[in-house]
Structures are given as C-alpha cells and as structure tokens.
Backbone as CSV, one residue per row, in Angstrom:
resi,resn,N_x,N_y,N_z,CA_x,CA_y,CA_z,C_x,C_y,C_z
1,MET,0.837,-1.185,0.000,0.000,0.000,0.000,0.882,1.248,0.000
2,PRO,0.508,2.249,-0.789,1.297,3.477,-0.797,1.122,4.221,0.516
3,PRO,2.134,5.007,0.895,2.018,5.757,2.145,0.910,6.808,2.031
4,ALA,0.322,7.138,3.178,-0.734,8.154,3.209,-0.151,9.508,2.828
5,LEU,-0.920,10.263,2.084,-0.478,11.592,1.680,-0.664,12.575,2.825
6,THR,0.332,13.419,3.038,0.237,14.468,4.040,-0.406,15.684,3.392
7,PRO,-1.449,16.227,4.007,-2.071,17.407,3.418,-1.078,18.567,3.375
8,LEU,-1.127,19.332,2.291,-0.227,20.477,2.155,-0.862,21.694,2.815
9,THR,-0.515,21.899,4.069,-0.951,23.083,4.800,0.289,23.892,5.144
10,ALA,0.098,25.127,5.612,1.234,25.979,5.972,2.105,25.295,7.026
11,ASN,1.485,24.592,7.973,2.262,23.910,9.006,3.021,22.717,8.428
12,ALA,2.383,21.970,7.538,3.001,20.769,6.978,4.186,21.106,6.089
13,ILE,4.138,22.234,5.409,5.244,22.592,4.517,6.183,23.610,5.140
14,ASP,5.951,23.940,6.415,6.842,24.806,7.179,7.022,26.180,6.511
15,VAL,5.903,26.828,6.246,5.926,28.185,5.705,5.680,29.140,6.855
16,SER,6.572,30.083,7.010,6.431,31.041,8.102,5.421,32.121,7.741
17,THR,4.910,32.766,8.779,4.003,33.891,8.562,4.717,34.992,7.794
18,ARG,5.981,35.190,8.052,6.766,36.190,7.324,6.790,35.869,5.825
19,ASP,7.038,34.595,5.496,7.048,34.187,4.081,5.680,34.423,3.433
20,GLU,4.616,34.129,4.173,3.272,34.354,3.646,3.019,35.848,3.417
21,LEU,3.472,36.689,4.355,3.272,38.134,4.211,4.080,38.692,3.040
22,VAL,5.284,38.176,2.832,6.080,38.602,1.674,5.344,38.220,0.391
23,ALA,4.834,36.997,0.329,4.096,36.553,-0.854,2.855,37.418,-1.064
24,LEU,2.158,37.760,0.014,0.973,38.606,-0.092,1.351,40.005,-0.601
25,GLY,2.486,40.524,-0.139,2.973,41.811,-0.636,3.274,41.760,-2.131
26,LEU,3.830,40.652,-2.589,4.102,40.484,-4.018,2.801,40.448,-4.819
27,VAL,1.797,39.760,-4.280,0.497,39.703,-4.945,-0.112,41.111,-5.013
28,ALA,0.012,41.871,-3.917,-0.523,43.241,-3.903,0.179,44.116,-4.934
29,LEU,1.501,44.008,-5.031,2.254,44.802,-6.013,1.839,44.419,-7.434
30,ALA,1.754,43.135,-7.702,1.349,42.675,-9.034,-0.062,43.167,-9.363
31,THR,-0.942,43.149,-8.378,-2.310,43.630,-8.578,-2.310,45.112,-8.923
32,LEU,-1.490,45.888,-8.241,-1.365,47.319,-8.522,-0.820,47.567,-9.925
33,LEU,0.192,46.818,-10.315,0.750,46.968,-11.660,-0.272,46.586,-12.727
34,GLY,-1.039,45.537,-12.471,-2.112,45.157,-13.388,-3.158,46.255,-13.509
35,ALA,-3.407,46.966,-12.404,-4.377,48.066,-12.431,-3.942,49.155,-13.396
36,LEU,-2.651,49.435,-13.444,-2.149,50.478,-14.348,-2.460,50.129,-15.800
37,LEU,-2.212,48.872,-16.170,-2.547,48.447,-17.535,-4.058,48.473,-17.755
38,GLY,-4.797,48.040,-16.770,-6.247,47.991,-16.897,-6.884,49.365,-17.011
39,PHE,-6.362,50.345,-16.268,-6.898,51.702,-16.379,-6.653,52.258,-17.774
40,GLU,-5.520,51.931,-18.358,-5.257,52.374,-19.729,-6.278,51.767,-20.669
41,ARG,-6.602,50.494,-20.499,-7.591,49.838,-21.350,-8.967,50.472,-21.156
42,GLU,-9.303,50.845,-19.913,-10.582,51.518,-19.662,-10.617,52.880,-20.339
43,LEU,-9.508,53.623,-20.274,-9.439,54.916,-20.957,-9.639,54.756,-22.459
44,ALA,-9.210,53.617,-22.989,-9.376,53.336,-24.420,-10.767,52.778,-24.732
45,GLY,-11.611,52.641,-23.696,-12.981,52.171,-23.910,-13.101,50.675,-24.131
46,LYS,-12.160,49.899,-23.635,-12.187,48.443,-23.827,-12.903,47.763,-22.667
47,THR,-13.433,46.575,-22.924,-14.245,45.892,-21.916,-13.415,45.280,-20.794
48,ALA,-12.238,44.785,-21.095,-11.379,44.224,-20.043,-10.574,45.369,-19.452
49,GLY,-11.018,45.855,-18.307,-10.404,47.033,-17.719,-9.568,46.731,-16.490
50,ALA,-9.637,47.661,-15.542,-8.779,47.607,-14.361,-8.987,46.336,-13.544
51,ARG,-10.231,46.021,-13.214,-10.452,44.855,-12.352,-9.952,43.571,-12.994
52,THR,-10.208,43.407,-14.277,-9.772,42.190,-14.967,-8.251,42.090,-14.967
53,HIS,-7.579,43.172,-15.332,-6.117,43.161,-15.371,-5.519,42.987,-13.976
54,MET,-6.173,43.575,-12.976,-5.703,43.412,-11.598,-5.771,41.949,-11.166
55,LEU,-6.904,41.312,-11.454,-7.058,39.915,-11.045,-6.123,38.991,-11.817
56,VAL,-5.906,39.266,-13.087,-4.999,38.436,-13.880,-3.572,38.556,-13.335
57,SER,-3.112,39.774,-13.142,-1.740,39.976,-12.677,-1.558,39.474,-11.242
58,GLY,-2.493,39.822,-10.375,-2.417,39.357,-8.985,-2.542,37.849,-8.876
59,GLY,-3.444,37.262,-9.656,-3.610,35.806,-9.636,-2.372,35.079,-10.122
60,ALA,-1.738,35.622,-11.142,-0.499,35.013,-11.643,0.584,35.071,-10.567
61,ALA,0.700,36.219,-9.904,1.695,36.354,-8.830,1.391,35.388,-7.693
62,LEU,0.125,35.246,-7.349,-0.275,34.334,-6.277,0.099,32.896,-6.609
63,ALA,-0.238,32.454,-7.812,0.063,31.072,-8.206,1.561,30.804,-8.187
64,VAL,2.336,31.728,-8.704,3.781,31.527,-8.785,4.427,31.637,-7.395
65,ALA,3.968,32.587,-6.587,4.538,32.742,-5.240,4.256,31.517,-4.379
66,VAL,3.037,30.994,-4.460,2.707,29.781,-3.698,3.523,28.598,-4.220
67,GLY,3.663,28.491,-5.535,4.506,27.434,-6.107,5.943,27.537,-5.621
68,GLN,6.439,28.769,-5.524,7.809,28.984,-5.043,7.931,28.602,-3.568
69,LEU,6.936,28.949,-2.759,6.954,28.561,-1.339,6.931,27.047,-1.185
70,LEU,6.130,26.385,-2.000,6.102,24.916,-1.965,7.457,24.330,-2.329
71,PHE,8.071,24.885,-3.356,9.365,24.391,-3.824,10.441,24.565,-2.752
72,GLU,10.399,25.695,-2.073,11.433,26.000,-1.076,11.256,25.221,0.220
73,SER,10.065,24.686,0.461,9.841,23.958,1.706,10.400,22.544,1.597
74,GLU,10.706,21.966,2.739,11.242,20.598,2.753,10.159,19.583,2.399
75,ALA,8.946,19.811,2.856,7.865,18.843,2.626,7.235,18.990,1.248
76,GLY,7.322,20.191,0.666,6.623,20.464,-0.582,7.272,19.844,-1.797
77,GLY,8.537,20.163,-2.024,9.220,19.679,-3.217,8.570,20.210,-4.470
78,GLY,8.754,19.520,-5.556,8.101,19.909,-6.797,8.923,20.874,-7.627
79,ASP,8.287,21.380,-8.636,8.943,22.239,-9.619,8.143,23.536,-9.724
80,PRO,8.720,24.683,-9.314,7.958,25.933,-9.340,7.579,26.389,-10.745
81,SER,8.266,25.889,-11.750,7.919,26.301,-13.115,6.566,25.738,-13.542
82,ARG,6.077,24.729,-12.828,4.766,24.173,-13.158,3.667,25.197,-12.930
83,ALA,3.804,26.015,-11.882,2.818,27.072,-11.631,2.871,28.096,-12.753
84,LEU,4.064,28.430,-13.197,4.249,29.376,-14.299,3.560,28.840,-15.561
85,HIS,3.760,27.597,-15.862,3.152,26.992,-17.047,1.633,26.963,-16.929
86,ALA,1.143,26.666,-15.730,-0.307,26.625,-15.519,-0.924,28.003,-15.726
87,VAL,-0.249,29.042,-15.227,-0.749,30.412,-15.408,-0.819,30.749,-16.892
88,LEU,0.243,30.469,-17.617,0.268,30.814,-19.039,-0.756,30.017,-19.843
89,THR,-0.979,28.775,-19.470,-2.001,27.976,-20.146,-3.389,28.531,-19.862
90,GLY,-3.649,28.820,-18.602,-4.953,29.349,-18.218,-5.244,30.700,-18.843
91,ILE,-4.266,31.569,-18.874,-4.490,32.901,-19.434,-4.743,32.814,-20.939
92,GLY,-4.200,31.801,-21.579,-4.465,31.618,-23.008,-5.948,31.436,-23.288
93,PHE,-6.650,30.706,-22.422,-8.095,30.512,-22.587,-8.841,31.821,-22.369
94,LEU,-8.443,32.581,-21.359,-9.085,33.862,-21.095,-8.875,34.829,-22.264
95,CYS,-7.665,34.864,-22.771,-7.354,35.759,-23.894,-8.111,35.358,-25.154
96,ALA,-8.245,34.070,-25.379,-8.990,33.615,-26.556,-10.429,34.101,-26.501
97,GLY,-10.984,34.168,-25.307,-12.350,34.656,-25.155,-12.481,36.147,-25.385
98,ALA,-11.374,36.885,-25.298,-11.408,38.340,-25.508,-11.376,38.702,-26.989
99,ILE,-11.052,37.736,-27.837,-10.911,38.001,-29.266,-12.222,37.654,-29.971
100,ILE,-12.732,38.619,-30.725,-14.006,38.459,-31.418,-13.790,38.705,-32.906
101,ARG,-14.382,37.834,-33.712,-14.312,38.030,-35.163,-15.699,38.367,-35.677
102,ARG,-15.776,39.497,-36.361,-17.028,39.917,-37.001,-16.731,40.099,-38.474
103,ASP,-17.226,39.174,-39.283,-16.945,39.173,-40.719,-15.431,39.161,-40.921
104,ALA,-14.886,40.142,-41.604,-13.442,40.189,-41.859,-12.702,40.957,-40.767
105,ASP,-13.437,41.534,-39.802,-12.843,42.353,-38.755,-12.577,41.501,-37.510
106,VAL,-11.391,41.630,-36.947,-11.032,40.940,-35.710,-10.835,41.998,-34.637
107,GLN,-11.515,41.829,-33.496,-11.434,42.788,-32.393,-10.947,42.087,-31.133
108,GLY,-10.305,42.845,-30.273,-9.890,42.331,-28.976,-8.473,41.803,-28.919
109,LEU,-7.729,41.885,-30.010,-6.371,41.341,-29.997,-5.466,42.088,-29.015
110,THR,-5.553,43.415,-29.005,-4.697,44.184,-28.099,-5.097,43.955,-26.649
111,THR,-6.390,43.865,-26.388,-6.835,43.576,-25.029,-6.374,42.188,-24.599
112,ALA,-6.479,41.210,-25.483,-5.995,39.862,-25.156,-4.493,39.890,-24.878
113,ALA,-3.761,40.625,-25.700,-2.309,40.720,-25.494,-1.998,41.429,-24.181
114,SER,-2.779,42.446,-23.826,-2.518,43.152,-22.568,-2.839,42.262,-21.365
115,LEU,-3.835,41.395,-21.480,-4.128,40.440,-20.407,-2.983,39.436,-20.259
116,TRP,-2.483,38.946,-21.382,-1.352,38.014,-21.346,-0.128,38.711,-20.736
117,PHE,0.086,39.952,-21.128,1.211,40.734,-20.613,1.055,40.959,-19.107
118,ALA,-0.181,41.233,-18.650,-0.438,41.402,-17.216,-0.113,40.120,-16.449
119,ALA,-0.446,38.976,-17.035,-0.110,37.703,-16.389,1.401,37.534,-16.286
120,CYS,2.110,37.899,-17.336,3.573,37.792,-17.312,4.180,38.729,-16.278
121,ILE,3.607,39.912,-16.125,4.063,40.837,-15.080,3.828,40.200,-13.714
122,GLY,2.660,39.604,-13.531,2.376,38.926,-12.272,3.343,37.787,-11.994
123,ILE,3.699,37.054,-13.019,4.680,35.971,-12.860,6.017,36.538,-12.399
124,ALA,6.469,37.607,-13.059,7.754,38.217,-12.685,7.734,38.684,-11.232
125,VAL,6.671,39.370,-10.846,6.576,39.874,-9.472,6.468,38.712,-8.489
126,GLY,5.696,37.693,-8.831,5.571,36.526,-7.958,6.886,35.815,-7.728
127,LEU,7.794,35.919,-8.689,9.131,35.334,-8.548,10.130,36.329,-7.957
128,GLU,9.609,37.475,-7.468,10.411,38.527,-6.844,11.355,39.218,-7.817
129,LEU,11.012,39.208,-9.083,11.765,39.939,-10.102,11.095,41.302,-10.275
130,LEU,11.250,42.146,-9.252,10.485,43.381,-9.150,10.876,44.408,-10.203
131,VAL,12.155,44.533,-10.503,12.589,45.492,-11.519,11.992,45.113,-12.870
132,ILE,11.997,43.823,-13.174,11.401,43.359,-14.434,9.902,43.637,-14.426
133,GLY,9.216,43.341,-13.336,7.772,43.558,-13.261,7.391,45.020,-13.428
134,VAL,8.068,45.909,-12.710,7.767,47.340,-12.814,8.181,47.868,-14.191
135,GLY,9.370,47.483,-14.651,9.842,47.933,-15.961,8.946,47.464,-17.087
136,ALA,8.478,46.230,-17.009,7.585,45.702,-18.045,6.250,46.447,-18.025
137,THR,5.791,46.834,-16.846,4.551,47.609,-16.763,4.713,48.945,-17.475
138,VAL,5.839,49.617,-17.245,6.108,50.887,-17.928,6.154,50.670,-19.441
139,LEU,6.849,49.617,-19.862,6.901,49.318,-21.299,5.517,49.026,-21.867
140,GLY,4.721,48.279,-21.132,3.365,47.981,-21.574,2.530,49.247,-21.723
141,LEU,2.663,50.170,-20.774,1.922,51.430,-20.864,2.392,52.254,-22.061
142,ILE,3.688,52.229,-22.327,4.216,52.948,-23.497,3.616,52.363,-24.773
143,VAL,3.599,51.050,-24.865,3.046,50.409,-26.061,1.566,50.738,-26.209
144,LEU,0.814,50.582,-25.131,-0.629,50.790,-25.218,-0.996,52.248,-25.466
145,ARG,-0.349,53.170,-24.783,-0.752,54.569,-24.864,0.019,55.333,-25.936
146,VAL,1.351,55.333,-25.851,2.168,56.156,-26.753,2.136,55.607,-28.181
147,VAL,2.381,54.321,-28.321,2.346,53.729,-29.657,0.928,53.794,-30.220
148,GLY,-0.067,53.608,-29.365,-1.450,53.717,-29.810,-1.768,55.104,-30.350
149,MET,-1.298,56.153,-29.656,-1.527,57.521,-30.142,-0.785,57.761,-31.455
150,ALA,0.423,57.235,-31.569,1.184,57.387,-32.817,0.465,56.697,-33.970
151,GLU,-0.063,55.501,-33.714,-0.841,54.791,-34.743,-2.035,55.627,-35.195
152,ASP,-2.745,56.195,-34.223,-3.917,57.004,-34.553,-3.535,58.200,-35.423
153,ARG,-2.445,58.869,-35.084,-2.011,60.036,-35.867,-1.612,59.638,-37.283
154,ILE,-0.924,58.533,-37.399,-0.508,58.071,-38.736,-1.731,57.706,-39.565
155,LEU,-2.664,56.972,-38.954,-3.866,56.567,-39.685,-4.744,57.768,-40.038
156,ASP,-4.775,58.783,-39.170,-5.541,59.989,-39.470,-4.925,60.763,-40.631
157,ALA,-3.604,60.666,-40.785,-2.909,61.391,-41.850,-3.048,60.708,-43.204
158,VAL,-3.465,59.459,-43.201,-3.593,58.708,-44.444,-4.908,59.081,-45.128
159,ASP,-4.835,59.367,-46.413,-6.026,59.692,-47.206,-6.547,58.399,-47.828
160,PRO,-7.725,57.915,-47.387,-8.226,56.634,-47.913,-8.551,56.679,-49.404
161,ASP,-8.729,57.881,-49.970,-9.039,57.996,-51.396,-7.803,58.017,-52.274
162,ASP,-6.624,58.180,-51.649,-5.371,58.209,-52.391,-4.825,56.790,-52.497
163,PRO,-4.705,56.236,-53.711,-4.214,54.853,-53.853,-2.844,54.632,-53.218
164,ALA,-1.998,55.640,-53.177,-0.660,55.490,-52.595,-0.735,55.346,-51.083
165,ASP,-1.820,55.832,-50.454,-1.960,55.761,-48.991,-2.691,54.512,-48.525
166,ARG,-3.218,53.725,-49.443,-3.963,52.530,-49.039,-3.035,51.455,-48.525
167,LYS,-3.577,50.634,-47.606,-2.801,49.495,-47.083,-2.399,48.589,-48.237
168,GLY,-1.187,48.124,-48.183,-0.708,47.182,-49.176,-0.223,47.830,-50.450
169,ALA,-0.384,49.167,-50.554,0.095,49.845,-51.762,1.618,49.873,-51.764
170,SER,2.212,49.690,-52.939,3.673,49.723,-52.973,4.175,50.971,-53.632
C-alpha cells in the first residue's frame, strides 16, 4: 500500500508567517501593476479594464509565489515552473475569449495581449523579479498609450481615397 499523503498546509510545509506576508505583498504589487494596464484599457474604452487586469496579474503572482513557497519547503518539493506553465495555459483561454471576429474584422487582440502581458508581469513579481515587473509595466503602458496615439495620428494622416496611402500599396 502506498504511504498516506500528508495534506499540504502551511504547518506541513513549514511556511512562516513572514514568508506568507512577503508573498501577499508580491500579490498586492502585481495587482497594482495590473491596475495600471487595466486603467489604460478603460481609458481606451475596452471591456477588459482595471479589475480584470488586476485579477490576472495578482492571480499570476499568487500562483507563482505559492509554487515557489512549496518548492522551497522541505515537505513540498516539486517544480515551481509548473505554476508558471499553468498560469500561461490558463491565461491563453481567457485571452482567446477576448478576441471576437465579425466578418473580416477581428477585435480584442490588443486587449488579449494586454491580459497576457499582465499575467507575465504577475509571474515576474511573484518570482520577486520586481525590476522586471515594474519595468515591463512601464513598457506595456508605453506600447498601449504612446504607440497607440502614434498609430492614430498616422492613420488619421492617411487619405483613404489616395491609392498610394492605401494598405498594401507599394
């Protein structure tokens, strides 16, 4: 008969309250960073806004931080990258639901990408890679806001009646 499984509780895996509070702080930071991306999406009038991005980023940090605590404990063992893989797999389903096709038009790609990016930020923060998490958030905001405004200006400058300005024209 196989040995009885020991339930994985904080006491069984020897996780200190300090370790739990550090992990909770990481989740809070990731949630805040996700909010920044989400507020930008709300300003752009998109359906996946602050709360969605906050939960995605915070949830990713939570999954990875708990996986890391399990890995570091003597009783837990395992591979912390499994939590990372699970987050990325799960977020793929959420992002797929954000993409809508109407005839030849596809909508929601940028929102789906921003959700995936928020999850990656949460992963970085959950692994205590804070400079990467904060820096990636700044880069994400630059892409969403600054590059988005540049795209709008370029597209506004294009004359749709001029064959040279049409997409695909050489």
